[in-house]
FIDRENLUM-401673 format. One record per residue (C-alpha): x, z, y. Coordinates in pm, 1 decimal. Layout:
// residues N
> px  pz  py
> X  Z  Y;
...
***
This chain:
// residues 530
> px  pz  py
> 13439.3  9590.2  13773.2;
> 13204.3  9762.8  13530.9;
> 13280.1  10124.4  13443.1;
> 13371.4  10198.0  13083.4;
> 13087.7  10368.3  12896.5;
> 13129.5  10644.9  12639.8;
> 12825.4  10533.7  12439.2;
> 12591.7  10234.5  12458.3;
> 12283.1  10458.1  12430.5;
> 12251.6  10830.2  12496.2;
> 11949.2  10993.7  12332.6;
> 11835.6  11335.2  12452.8;
> 11662.5  11518.1  12168.6;
> 11692.4  11494.6  11789.9;
> 11332.9  11568.8  11699.3;
> 11156.5  11307.4  11487.5;
> 11128.6  11058.1  11775.1;
> 11488.6  11090.9  11893.5;
> 11632.2  11075.8  11542.0;
> 11413.5  10777.8  11446.3;
> 11514.3  10596.1  11765.0;
> 11881.2  10654.2  11676.4;
> 11823.5  10520.3  11325.2;
> 11648.1  10210.4  11460.2;
> 11939.5  10143.6  11696.7;
> 12181.2  10184.0  11407.1;
> 11975.0  9945.1  11193.7;
> 12054.4  9682.0  11456.0;
> 12423.2  9772.9  11456.7;
> 12419.8  9972.3  11781.8;
> 12603.1  10303.6  11813.8;
> 12451.3  10592.5  12005.0;
> 12511.4  10956.2  12091.8;
> 12231.2  11206.5  12035.2;
> 12244.4  11545.5  12207.8;
> 12019.0  11821.6  12074.7;
> 12004.6  12177.4  12201.4;
> 11910.3  12333.2  11866.6;
> 12155.9  12369.7  11579.3;
> 11891.3  12296.9  11318.0;
> 11529.7  12177.0  11301.5;
> 11253.3  12420.1  11379.0;
> 11101.5  12603.2  11084.1;
> 10758.7  12599.7  11248.6;
> 10563.2  12307.1  11100.9;
> 10420.3  12143.0  11417.4;
> 10256.9  11808.9  11325.6;
> 10127.1  11740.3  10975.8;
> 10008.2  11379.2  10946.5;
> 10209.8  11055.7  10943.7;
> 9965.2  10769.3  10965.0;
> 9989.7  10450.0  10762.2;
> 10131.3  10243.3  11048.4;
> 10410.7  10495.7  11103.0;
> 10481.2  10505.2  10729.1;
> 10532.3  10129.7  10709.7;
> 10767.0  10145.3  11009.1;
> 10958.7  10432.3  10849.3;
> 10972.9  10234.0  10524.9;
> 11190.9  9984.9  10711.0;
> 11432.9  10268.9  10790.7;
> 11443.5  10375.4  10425.8;
> 11268.7  10708.7  10495.9;
> 10925.7  10665.7  10337.5;
> 11018.6  10778.5  9984.4;
> 11190.9  11097.0  10104.0;
> 10897.0  11177.9  10332.7;
> 10653.7  11150.0  10043.6;
> 10872.9  11370.0  9824.1;
> 10876.3  11635.7  10098.6;
> 10505.3  11608.7  10172.2;
> 10173.8  11699.2  10012.8;
> 10116.4  11560.1  9662.6;
> 9926.0  11228.2  9671.0;
> 9633.5  11353.2  9461.1;
> 9498.3  11579.2  9737.5;
> 9235.0  11445.2  9979.2;
> 9258.2  11514.5  10351.3;
> 8916.2  11666.8  10416.0;
> 8798.2  11832.9  10738.1;
> 8581.3  12140.8  10677.8;
> 8357.1  12273.4  10956.1;
> 8245.6  12632.2  10912.8;
> 8077.6  12910.3  11106.0;
> 8255.4  13172.9  10896.6;
> 8491.6  13128.3  10605.9;
> 8289.1  13372.9  10394.8;
> 7991.5  13133.9  10405.6;
> 7945.0  12771.5  10293.3;
> 8070.4  12492.5  10520.0;
> 7837.2  12337.6  10771.8;
> 7984.8  11992.3  10714.8;
> 8279.1  11828.4  10536.7;
> 8434.1  11509.0  10663.0;
> 8585.0  11343.2  10357.0;
> 8910.0  11150.9  10384.1;
> 9050.1  10993.8  10064.2;
> 9377.4  11104.8  9907.2;
> 9691.0  10890.8  9911.6;
> 9624.6  10804.0  9546.6;
> 9271.7  10690.5  9631.4;
> 9404.4  10487.0  9922.3;
> 9658.0  10318.0  9698.3;
> 9384.6  10218.0  9454.9;
> 9173.9  10078.9  9739.4;
> 9467.0  9885.0  9883.3;
> 9560.4  9746.4  9541.1;
> 9211.9  9598.9  9508.6;
> 9251.2  9373.4  9814.7;
> 9518.9  9132.6  9931.4;
> 9363.4  8978.2  10239.0;
> 9574.4  9139.8  10509.7;
> 9331.2  9427.2  10571.5;
> 9544.1  9685.1  10386.3;
> 9863.5  9845.1  10516.3;
> 10192.8  9839.3  10330.2;
> 10190.3  10218.5  10297.1;
> 9913.7  10482.0  10293.2;
> 9932.3  10782.3  10524.6;
> 10128.0  11095.7  10429.0;
> 10073.6  11461.7  10508.0;
> 10405.1  11631.5  10576.4;
> 10511.8  11922.6  10792.6;
> 10667.0  11811.4  11118.6;
> 10964.4  12036.3  11052.2;
> 11027.0  11847.3  10727.5;
> 10998.7  11508.7  10900.0;
> 11244.4  11627.8  11164.3;
> 11485.1  11754.6  10898.9;
> 11478.7  11428.7  10704.3;
> 11523.4  11210.7  11012.1;
> 11798.0  11431.8  11154.0;
> 11983.0  11443.3  10821.8;
> 11971.3  11063.9  10800.7;
> 12101.7  11037.9  11156.5;
> 12378.4  11287.0  11083.4;
> 12495.1  11078.6  10787.5;
> 12497.1  10744.6  10968.3;
> 12843.3  10634.5  11088.4;
> 12702.3  10473.6  11406.1;
> 12524.8  10791.2  11520.1;
> 12715.6  11070.4  11693.7;
> 12478.3  11366.4  11657.0;
> 12581.3  11662.8  11871.2;
> 12375.1  11968.6  11784.1;
> 12384.5  12281.5  11996.9;
> 12443.1  12055.6  12295.9;
> 12224.4  12059.8  12609.1;
> 12182.7  11792.4  12873.0;
> 12193.0  11965.7  13210.9;
> 12236.8  11696.8  13473.6;
> 12219.8  11321.8  13510.8;
> 12232.1  11037.6  13758.7;
> 12083.0  10698.0  13687.2;
> 12159.5  10355.7  13829.7;
> 12009.2  10022.0  13732.4;
> 12273.1  9964.3  13463.9;
> 12452.0  10297.1  13405.6;
> 12373.1  10659.2  13330.4;
> 12604.8  10951.6  13397.2;
> 12513.0  11273.6  13222.4;
> 12651.4  11624.2  13189.5;
> 12607.7  11794.3  12855.2;
> 12703.8  12149.5  12770.4;
> 12836.5  12246.8  12428.0;
> 12922.3  12616.4  12379.6;
> 12930.2  12664.9  12758.9;
> 13178.5  12378.5  12801.1;
> 13046.2  12092.8  13018.3;
> 13127.0  11734.4  12921.7;
> 13059.8  11416.7  13119.1;
> 12918.3  11115.7  12937.7;
> 12844.5  10767.2  13062.3;
> 12600.2  10537.6  12886.2;
> 12442.3  10198.7  12943.9;
> 12104.1  10348.3  12861.6;
> 11947.6  10692.4  12826.8;
> 11629.9  10778.4  12637.6;
> 11463.5  11113.6  12693.6;
> 11308.1  11226.8  12364.8;
> 11334.7  11589.4  12470.0;
> 10975.7  11705.9  12443.0;
> 10688.1  11803.3  12666.1;
> 10908.7  11998.5  12908.0;
> 11155.4  11709.2  12922.2;
> 11467.5  11768.7  13128.3;
> 11510.1  11392.6  13152.6;
> 11160.4  11336.4  13290.0;
> 11203.9  11607.9  13550.2;
> 11545.5  11476.0  13652.8;
> 11394.6  11129.3  13695.5;
> 11110.4  11282.4  13901.0;
> 10846.0  11110.2  13693.1;
> 10505.6  11277.4  13722.1;
> 10249.4  11336.0  13448.9;
> 9896.8  11199.2  13471.8;
> 9693.3  11487.6  13329.0;
> 9338.0  11478.3  13201.2;
> 9210.9  11835.9  13222.4;
> 9393.3  12168.5  13234.2;
> 9683.5  12284.8  13020.2;
> 9567.2  12540.4  12763.1;
> 9760.2  12807.5  12574.8;
> 9747.7  12862.5  12198.8;
> 9902.3  13088.7  11938.0;
> 9993.0  12950.1  11595.1;
> 10091.5  13150.4  11286.1;
> 10276.2  12996.7  10991.4;
> 10215.3  13207.4  10681.4;
> 10198.6  13224.8  10305.1;
> 9890.2  13345.1  10116.0;
> 9779.0  13320.1  9753.3;
> 9438.0  13471.1  9831.4;
> 9157.4  13253.7  9683.3;
> 8931.7  13363.7  9968.8;
> 9086.3  13086.2  10176.6;
> 8946.0  12831.8  9930.2;
> 8622.2  13003.8  9838.0;
> 8427.9  12684.2  9906.1;
> 8691.1  12433.6  9797.9;
> 9000.7  12271.0  9934.4;
> 9036.4  12130.4  10283.3;
> 9326.1  11995.5  10483.2;
> 9181.1  12131.7  10806.8;
> 8919.2  12402.7  10849.3;
> 8762.1  12421.5  11195.7;
> 8598.2  12756.2  11263.7;
> 8313.8  12786.9  11511.1;
> 8460.8  13112.9  11644.8;
> 8768.1  12926.7  11773.1;
> 9030.8  12878.4  11503.8;
> 9191.8  12591.0  11313.7;
> 9330.6  12657.9  10965.2;
> 9562.8  12398.3  10809.7;
> 9665.1  12384.8  10445.2;
> 10026.7  12276.4  10475.2;
> 10114.5  12213.3  10110.2;
> 9779.4  12241.9  9926.4;
> 9924.5  12545.2  9753.0;
> 10002.8  12869.3  9935.6;
> 10144.7  12771.6  10276.7;
> 9917.4  12769.1  10580.1;
> 9912.5  12764.0  10955.9;
> 9635.6  12885.1  11182.4;
> 9593.1  12836.0  11556.4;
> 9372.9  13010.8  11810.5;
> 9332.3  12941.2  12182.5;
> 9440.1  13211.0  12424.3;
> 9268.8  13288.7  12751.9;
> 9471.1  13252.7  13069.5;
> 9492.3  13627.5  13119.5;
> 9553.8  13721.2  12755.1;
> 9910.2  13719.8  12620.5;
> 10003.6  13648.3  12260.7;
> 9840.9  13931.0  12062.3;
> 10059.8  14195.9  11904.3;
> 9896.9  14117.8  11568.3;
> 9795.3  13749.6  11580.0;
> 9701.1  13755.8  11211.8;
> 9425.6  14007.3  11286.6;
> 9283.2  13775.4  11552.1;
> 9291.2  13481.6  11310.3;
> 9105.0  13677.0  11042.5;
> 8847.2  13779.4  11301.0;
> 8795.6  13419.1  11411.8;
> 8772.9  13296.4  11051.9;
> 8522.4  13568.7  10971.1;
> 8700.6  13650.8  10648.2;
> 8946.5  13909.7  10520.2;
> 9233.3  13783.9  10304.6;
> 9574.3  13896.0  10189.0;
> 9882.7  13755.3  10361.3;
> 10199.8  13743.6  10152.9;
> 10436.5  13657.4  10436.9;
> 10425.9  13562.0  10802.0;
> 10703.4  13305.9  10838.5;
> 10681.2  13237.6  11211.9;
> 10462.2  13278.2  11518.7;
> 10466.0  13027.4  11804.0;
> 10293.3  12988.5  12136.4;
> 10222.6  12631.4  12244.6;
> 10047.5  12439.5  12517.6;
> 9761.4  12200.0  12465.9;
> 9764.8  11910.4  12707.6;
> 9634.3  11558.4  12757.1;
> 9897.4  11391.9  12971.5;
> 10077.6  11059.3  13002.0;
> 10380.6  10994.6  13221.0;
> 10308.5  10776.5  13523.5;
> 10615.3  10567.1  13434.4;
> 10820.8  10523.7  13118.6;
> 11135.2  10400.2  13290.9;
> 11360.8  10462.8  13587.5;
> 11656.0  10226.3  13605.7;
> 11855.8  10254.0  13284.6;
> 11665.7  10563.9  13166.8;
> 11352.3  10572.1  12950.8;
> 11104.1  10825.8  12813.0;
> 10966.8  10836.0  12458.2;
> 10760.3  11071.7  12244.9;
> 10636.0  11397.5  12395.2;
> 10852.5  11339.1  12702.8;
> 10622.9  11043.5  12779.9;
> 10289.2  11175.4  12651.4;
> 10133.6  11496.8  12525.2;
> 9824.7  11537.6  12311.0;
> 9652.2  11813.3  12119.7;
> 9720.2  11811.0  11744.4;
> 9368.3  11673.1  11691.4;
> 9377.8  11325.3  11540.7;
> 9750.8  11318.4  11468.9;
> 9826.3  11105.4  11774.2;
> 10133.1  11285.4  11909.0;
> 10416.2  11218.0  11664.3;
> 10269.4  10885.3  11552.7;
> 10253.8  10750.9  11907.0;
> 10613.1  10869.1  11951.9;
> 10729.4  10692.9  11634.9;
> 10574.8  10373.1  11770.0;
> 10763.9  10426.1  12096.4;
> 11095.2  10467.7  11914.8;
> 11051.2  10156.9  11702.4;
> 10944.1  9946.6  12001.8;
> 11224.0  10060.6  12233.2;
> 11496.4  10075.0  11968.8;
> 11520.6  9703.9  11890.9;
> 11485.4  9611.0  12257.9;
> 11775.0  9831.6  12368.8;
> 11976.7  9694.9  12077.0;
> 11904.4  9339.8  12195.0;
> 12048.2  9418.8  12538.6;
> 12351.8  9598.0  12398.4;
> 12417.8  9316.3  12151.3;
> 12396.0  9057.5  12427.9;
> 12102.6  8842.2  12320.5;
> 11819.0  9023.6  12497.5;
> 11714.9  8988.6  12860.4;
> 11581.3  9235.5  13119.5;
> 11214.3  9162.1  13055.4;
> 11249.9  9329.6  12714.9;
> 11305.2  9658.1  12897.7;
> 11012.6  9589.8  13130.9;
> 10794.2  9524.4  12827.7;
> 10847.5  9873.3  12679.8;
> 10620.8  10045.6  12931.8;
> 10380.3  9749.9  12943.0;
> 10331.8  9775.7  12566.9;
> 10350.8  10145.4  12492.4;
> 10190.3  10322.4  12790.2;
> 9846.3  10162.7  12728.8;
> 9868.3  10285.4  12368.3;
> 9928.2  10641.6  12491.2;
> 9639.3  10620.3  12737.2;
> 9410.7  10488.3  12463.5;
> 9516.0  10762.5  12220.9;
> 9470.3  11026.8  12490.6;
> 9104.3  10930.0  12518.7;
> 9053.7  10944.8  12142.7;
> 9227.1  11281.8  12121.3;
> 9011.3  11413.2  12406.1;
> 8702.6  11296.5  12219.4;
> 8794.6  11488.1  11903.6;
> 8887.6  11799.2  12102.5;
> 8546.7  11776.0  12272.1;
> 8372.6  11763.0  11932.4;
> 8554.1  12079.1  11824.7;
> 8463.9  12264.5  12142.6;
> 8102.7  12145.4  12128.6;
> 8071.6  12273.1  11771.0;
> 8182.7  12619.0  11881.2;
> 7958.4  12628.4  12186.1;
> 7651.0  12518.1  11991.9;
> 7718.3  12767.2  11713.5;
> 7753.1  13051.0  11965.3;
> 7432.4  12934.8  12135.8;
> 7242.7  12980.0  11809.7;
> 7204.3  12621.3  11692.2;
> 7087.8  12601.2  11332.1;
> 7311.7  12486.1  11047.0;
> 7098.3  12173.1  11020.9;
> 7146.5  12093.2  11390.0;
> 7520.2  12152.1  11369.7;
> 7549.7  11938.0  11058.7;
> 7346.2  11658.2  11217.5;
> 7569.1  11646.3  11522.6;
> 7889.0  11654.9  11316.5;
> 7758.0  11379.1  11093.3;
> 7745.2  11147.0  11394.3;
> 8115.6  11211.2  11455.1;
> 8239.6  11165.2  11097.4;
> 8384.4  10826.2  11190.6;
> 8669.2  11019.1  11354.3;
> 8855.6  11047.9  11022.0;
> 8805.5  10685.2  10917.7;
> 9000.3  10520.6  11197.8;
> 9261.4  10290.6  11045.4;
> 9179.6  10024.3  11302.6;
> 9294.2  10263.2  11575.6;
> 9642.6  10285.5  11426.6;
> 9678.7  9913.9  11349.4;
> 9469.7  9746.4  11616.9;
> 9686.6  9777.1  11928.7;
> 9754.9  9435.8  12082.0;
> 10031.7  9378.0  12332.4;
> 9850.5  9084.8  12490.5;
> 9974.9  9154.6  12845.9;
> 10338.0  9200.7  12742.6;
> 10586.8  8978.3  12927.7;
> 10767.4  8904.4  12598.8;
> 10466.6  8774.6  12403.3;
> 10372.4  8404.9  12405.5;
> 10005.6  8466.9  12478.6;
> 9724.7  8231.3  12381.3;
> 9413.0  8124.5  12565.2;
> 9072.9  8193.9  12420.1;
> 8904.7  8500.7  12276.4;
> 9104.3  8736.9  12058.3;
> 8972.7  8826.8  11710.3;
> 8741.1  9129.8  11706.0;
> 8884.5  9480.6  11695.3;
> 8735.6  9722.7  11441.4;
> 8752.6  10102.1  11424.3;
> 8734.7  10137.5  11045.2;
> 8929.7  9830.0  10936.4;
> 9246.0  9635.3  11001.9;
> 9171.0  9293.8  11145.7;
> 9400.8  9052.1  10963.7;
> 9529.0  8823.4  11236.9;
> 9846.7  8667.1  11370.1;
> 9707.1  8660.7  11724.4;
> 10019.4  8702.1  11942.7;
> 10073.7  9065.4  12036.3;
> 9910.5  9192.9  11715.2;
> 10074.2  9348.4  11412.7;
> 10116.1  9075.5  11152.0;
> 9899.3  9103.4  10836.9;
> 10070.5  9262.8  10538.4;
> 10012.5  9103.8  10199.3;
> 10159.8  9110.6  9851.0;
> 10314.4  8790.2  9722.1;
> 10233.4  8647.7  9380.6;
> 10564.1  8797.3  9263.6;
> 10439.3  9144.9  9355.2;
> 10679.3  9179.3  9649.6;
> 10553.7  9312.1  9981.6;
> 10579.6  9048.3  10251.2;
> 10711.0  9296.5  10508.6;
> 11002.6  9381.5  10278.2;
> 11124.0  9020.7  10312.0;
> 11147.3  9027.6  10691.2;
> 11488.6  9029.4  10855.3;
> 11627.2  9307.1  11073.7;
> 11581.7  9083.2  11377.8;
> 11314.9  8816.6  11422.1;
> 11156.6  8641.6  11124.1;
> 11004.8  8295.6  11144.0;
> 10746.1  8279.6  10866.7;
> 10708.8  7913.8  10770.8;
> 10397.6  7815.7  10574.1;
> 10425.6  7444.3  10645.6;
> 10564.3  7359.1  10303.5;
> 10798.5  7116.2  10479.1;
> 11065.2  7349.1  10613.7;
> 10941.0  7279.1  10965.4;
> 11079.0  7606.2  11097.7;
> 11436.9  7564.9  10973.4;
> 11574.9  7377.0  11278.3;
> 11398.2  7626.6  11508.8;
> 11577.9  7914.7  11341.3;
> 11910.7  7731.7  11352.9;
> 11868.9  7686.7  11727.5;
> 11787.4  8055.8  11773.3;
> 12091.5  8161.6  11570.6;
> 12306.1  7918.7  11770.8;
> 12196.2  8110.2  12081.0;
> 12297.4  8436.5  11918.7;
> 11944.1  8555.7  11843.9;
> 11914.1  8728.1  11505.1;
> 11644.4  8535.9  11318.0;
> 11578.7  8438.2  10958.6;
> 11374.4  8151.7  10818.9;
> 11119.3  8275.6  10563.0;
> 10960.4  7972.1  10396.4;
> 10659.7  8062.0  10180.5;
> 10392.7  7882.3  9981.2;
> 10203.7  8197.5  9881.0;
> 9823.7  8160.7  9879.4;
> 9752.0  8517.6  9998.4;
> 9973.8  8477.1  10302.3;
> 9836.4  8132.3  10377.2;
> 9479.3  8266.4  10367.7;
> 9521.1  8517.5  10651.6;
> 9821.8  8405.3  10856.8;
> 9623.3  8137.4  11040.1;
> 9918.4  7917.8  11148.1;
> 10201.5  7729.0  10978.2;
> 10470.4  7889.4  11195.3;
> 10457.0  8257.3  11296.5;
> 10741.5  8437.6  11474.1;
> 10750.6  8810.3  11392.2;
> 10947.2  9070.2  11588.8;
> 11149.6  9351.8  11430.4;
> 10848.8  9587.4  11473.4;
> 10614.8  9349.9  11279.0;
> 10444.0  9228.3  11598.2;
> 10368.0  8857.3  11630.8;
> 10556.5  8708.3  11926.6;
> 10453.8  8339.2  11892.9;
> 10268.9  8110.8  11654.1;
> 10170.6  7745.3  11616.7;
> 10114.2  7478.8  11356.3;
> 10390.4  7261.6  11498.9;
> 10729.2  7329.1  11659.6;
> 10698.2  7423.3  12025.4;
> 10748.3  7139.8  12268.8;
> 10994.8  7364.6  12453.0;
> 11139.5  7600.2  12192.5;
> 11402.0  7722.7  12439.4;
> 11121.2  7845.5  12665.5;
> 10965.9  8034.9  12374.2;
> 11300.6  8195.4  12289.6;
> 11356.1  8288.9  12653.5;
> 11012.7  8455.8  12663.9;
> 11032.5  8655.3  12341.3;
> 11390.6  8775.1  12408.0;
> 11313.9  8881.4  12764.0;
> 11530.5  8617.4  12930.8;
> 11246.5  8437.0  13105.4;
> 11248.8  8480.6  13482.2;
> 10925.2  8657.9  13581.3;
***
């Protein structure tokens, strides 16, 4: 006899990843309990860039508008400024268009190569606040703040956890547990899952401060200023709020006056109105060796850690949450099979390993710039080397080009996949790829018409997909039939029938109904026997 559970899903951690996972579960009608040790989000800003792929996923949760209102105004570009000293002209500027510029570029095309949403700069503390507030308001989410997970045991189909609230321990049982509890994850350590590290862990000091001094913009605005003496300066709001980070040597503690060290590294004196917080953090390139143990899973920083360079950390975690959320919901709601849970690691761990390499590459560029500057390289030499790396900020294909072609819940095709591109989205419905986003002739965004569950996009003009959807619904699988005759969709969707998952990923496609539709449904819902 199965033991009664207190919650279908227990989520450890209410940072952006944990809160977004809870919201995705709730979107599918699944209740969860979220335990979070802090009583309120951190005031330290942490991450600062939500990429376009994350924004279109968050749009589905109804968060994108609030995130933009809390973030940097859309008129500001996101430039990277490389400098030897802030009191001298930049060596190189990597230009990255503003959100407004991106919107104009996206409006000029409708061939599937543009995302639904542009990127957004926003402080990580603001993203956490918005996601946690939304979770707190949702009737299906039991958010317990000031509550710490201290112990757990995991079986194949049950989790038993001890959580402590105001020194009072409480036992909880759950069908599933997801550790979204950060780089020093209690869940990961309890599961005895190791980290695969690339290089040593480094220590850094970050100061969050306010300054109106124009010296910080003597040579113009920049989102990120990289100083050759070992400092990164981030404009948090394009007005008067900043953060600056410096690496610390292994034998040097956090300085008594970190602001003095930052000014020294920037090579510029400036007035500071207020120091709002000081934090010490670890830089690491690590990916968990496994994302699952029995009924317990890892997501976000618990599963992978990156340097802030490239904005990979939170965005990879958001992708984790949106992938795992609908799959857990499918199991809880009774229509999903065990291969859905197997597929989570098969899909998301390669993404983390890929992003780790790209992050390492950008970190290496930063370190090389400092070493060459200290070695006496000329401004022209430094600029020439940085020019070869300017592609780093024009990487939309990185965020949209992941293909889950080895996933056990994708109906894979033979033949050669369409080419992957660094600077551009490849518009394709190749199974395992993100489906192309287009605007319909009515002005509506195609993605906004998708259902909460699966969507069968039918371009046959004959209603060919309707009986397929009826059969899926008869089996209890949430699926809608979206019949379209739109020319823009037809031009880039490549097949008459395309089955899209809740995370916009193509699960199956064909021009005719499958000879064995039940087999397709078994595969994409994880019920196929491996």
